[in-house]
N, C-alpha and C positions, 0 to 999 in steps of 0.2 A: 174806665172804658173797657167794655168786654170784647169789642171787635172794631177795628178801624175801617172796615170795608166801605161803609157809606161815605166816610170822609175822603178815602183814597179816590173814590169815583168822582165826588163833587169837586174836590180841590186840586187833585193831580190828574184827573182824567184817566185813572187806572180802573178799568172795569174787568170783571171776571178774572181777578187775580187769585192765585192760591195763597191763602193767608194762614200761617201756622204759628201758634204761640211759642215764644222762646223764654228762656230764663233772663229776665230783664234786670236782675240785680235788686238792690234794696230800695231804690228810689224811683223805679219806673216799671212800666209794663212794655214788653216788646213783642213784635211779630215778624217772622220772616215772610217777605212778600215776593212772590215769583210771578212775573208777567211778561209774556211774549219774549222769552229768552233772557230777560234781565232780572237781577235779584237785588232787593232792597231790604232795609230794616225799618219798620215803623216803630216809633218810640213815643210813648205817652207818659207825661208826668202830671203831678198834681197842679192845680191852678197857682199855688204859692211858688212853684218852681218854674213857671212859664218864662220869667225874665232870665233865669239861669239857662234854660234851654235855648233861648234866643242868643244869649251871649256865647254859649258854647258853640252854637252853629256858626257864628261869625268867626270865632277863633279857628274852628276846623276848616272853614272855607279859606281863610287867609293862609293857613299852613299848607293846605292842599295846593293852592296856587303857587306856593314856594317850593313844591316838590315832595312834601311829606305825604304819607298815606294816612288819612285821618277819618275816612267815612263821613264826608261832609254832607250837609242836607241838600236834598233836591228841591229847588224852588217850586212853589205852587204855580198853577196856571196863571195867576195874577201877579206873580213875581215875589211873593212873600217867602222868606227863608224857612219859617216855621209858622204853624198856626198857634195862636195864643188862646183861642176859645173854640174847642178844647185845646190844651197844650199838647200839640202833636207835631212830630217831625217825621219826614220820610228821608232816610239816610242811605247813602251809597253803601252797599255791602262790601266788606273787606274780606276777600278769601284768604284762607290760611288756617293755622292752628293757634289756639290760645297758648301762651307760654305759662309755665309753672314756676320758673326761676330756680329750680333745684340745682341745675348744672352751672358750672362756670361759664360755659358757652352761652346759655340763655341769659344769665345775668349780664354778660357783655353786650348782648343784643339790646336788652332793656336799657342799659346805661347809655349806649351809643345813641339810641333813638331819643331818649329824654334829654341828653346833653345837646343833641342837635336842635331840638325844639327850643331849649333855653337860649342857645347861642344865636339862633336865627331870629329871636324875638326881641331885639334891641335891649339886651341886658344893660342896666344902668344902676348907679348907686342911689339907694334911698327910694322913697322917703323913710322916715322913722318907722320901725317895726310896730310901734304902738298904734299905728293907724290900720294895721292889717287884721282882717278876719274878726272884727268886732261883732259881726252877726253870727259867728261860729263859736266864739270863745269869750263868754262873759258870765259872771256869777248870776246875772239876772235872766239868763236864758231859761225857757220853760223846762221844768223838771230838775234843773241843777240843784236848786235849794232843798230838794228831797234827800240829797246825799252830801253830808257835811264834808266828807273826805274830798269830794269832787270840787266843792266850792273852794276849799283850801288849796287844792292842786291848781285850779285856774288862777287864783291869786298869786301863787308861787311862780308859775311859769310865766305869767304876765310880768311880774316883777323882774324875772330873769332875762326875758327877751325884749321887752318894750324899749329899753334904752339903746338897742343895737341899731346901727345903720348899715345895711347889708345890700348885696346886689339883688335887684328886682328884675323879673322878666315875666313873660306869660307862663302861667302855671297850668298844668293839667288838673291839679289838686287831689286826684285820687288814682295815682299810677300803680294800681295793683297789677301783678303779672298777667292776669287774664285780659287786661285792657290792651296788651301788646299782642298783635296778631302777626305771626311769622309765616311768610310764604317760602316754603322749601324750594320751590321751583326758581323763583327770582332771587332768593336770599334777602329780600327786603322785609323789614319789620315795621308794621304800621302801629299806630296808637289811636284807639277809638274811645268813645264815651266821654265827650268833652263838656257835658252839662256841668256847670259849676266852675268852668275855667275862668281865671281872672289874673290880673297882674299881682305879684306879691314876691316876698323873699324866696329866692330860688331854693334855699335850704329847706323850705317847707315841702317841696316836691321830693327833694332828696331824702328827707326824713320819712316821708310817706312811703317811698319805695323801699327803704330799709325796713320799716315796720312790717310791710307785707312780705318781705323776704325772710323774716324771722329774727330781725334785730341786727345790730352792728356786727356781731361776731359771725353771723351767717351770711353776711352780704359783702364779704371782702372782694370778690370778683367784680361785683357791681361798683363798689366804691373805687377800686383801682382804675377801672375803665372810665368811670365818670370823672374822676380827678384829672385824668390825662386828656379828656376831650371836652369837658364842660367849662363854663365861664368863671368858676369860683377859684380863688386863690387858696393855698394851703392855710393861710392865716384865717380866712373866713370859714373853711371847713372845720376848724377847731370848735366851732359853735354847734356842730352836728348833734351832740348829745343833748344840748339845751333844746334844740328844735325837735328832737325825738320826744322829749317830755312834753313840749308844746303840742305835738301831733297826737300823742296819746290823750292829752286833756281834751282836744277837739273830739277824739273818738268817744271819750266818756260823755261829753256834753251831747253829742249826737244821739247816743243810745239812751241817755237819760230823758231826752226830749221825746223819743219814740215810745219809751215806757209811759211817760206822763200822758201822752195822747192816745195810747194803745194803737200806735201806727204799725200796721202789719203789711204795708206796701211791699211788693216783691214776693208775696206768697210765703212769708216766714211766720213763725209762731212767737208768742209772748216770750217763751223760754229763750229764743234766739236773741231777742233784745236784751234779756237779762244776762246772757252769756257775753254779749258784746260789751256791756258795761263792766262786767266782772273781769274780762280779759284786759280791758284798758287799765283797770285798777292794778291788776297783777303786773302788767308790763311797766307801769309807772313805778311800782315798787322795785322792780329789777333795775330801773334807771336811777334809783337813788331817792325817790320820793317816798317817805314813810307815811302811808295813809292810815290815819287813826279813825 
């Protein structure tokens, strides 16, 4: 989609809006929408991700109703949370600044927000980890078979984590620092970009945040705050390194799939997908997986 203006008018009744392209990330296209003193974000994804956009909208709405700042979808005039043809959502804009996670203070804000989401979303034990993310982490996924080391890594991390029964809750699934928006006036940190949210082992989100913060050794402030405020016991947190390997394997499978289909969504280049795959392999090596 090059411009959502027609759909904003037809389905949300927003005419004559100022629509400006934004950096939507690797899986979507986004636009800043300004209309009659209100600000929104329009987000479009591929047809294959329409269900994930809907699921994420439902999670964001539920959490917003519970008091979290999530940038939930604005319903269409006929009451739909998002459109599915095309896959388009109009989201509430969250004012503030994206976090980078370099300082202990920012890592604390990230950890508190993520721990709050997990704790508020009915954390419960199980089911078995073997049921989680089969659509994200399998040797049969597109492109994976082109990389022998990645096939071996997926089999290894599945063997390591599948037997575990851990605490599950609602996951963001991609809590990079830039998804956390801090309002310096109110002191509140929001969490946006919920496409792909689902229930799963809480350690997956923790490992994802640690990955984006540069690894366990660079995420000590995040981990200290999360362990004091989140729903996981110290005994469960000892599996963090295993889930860090799991998360890197997911990253590898993601970029292998993008390379196989020449997916350049998000305005990136082929070399960026190659770098993403290479970085996942390198970080897996640092976590103890010897990629041959």
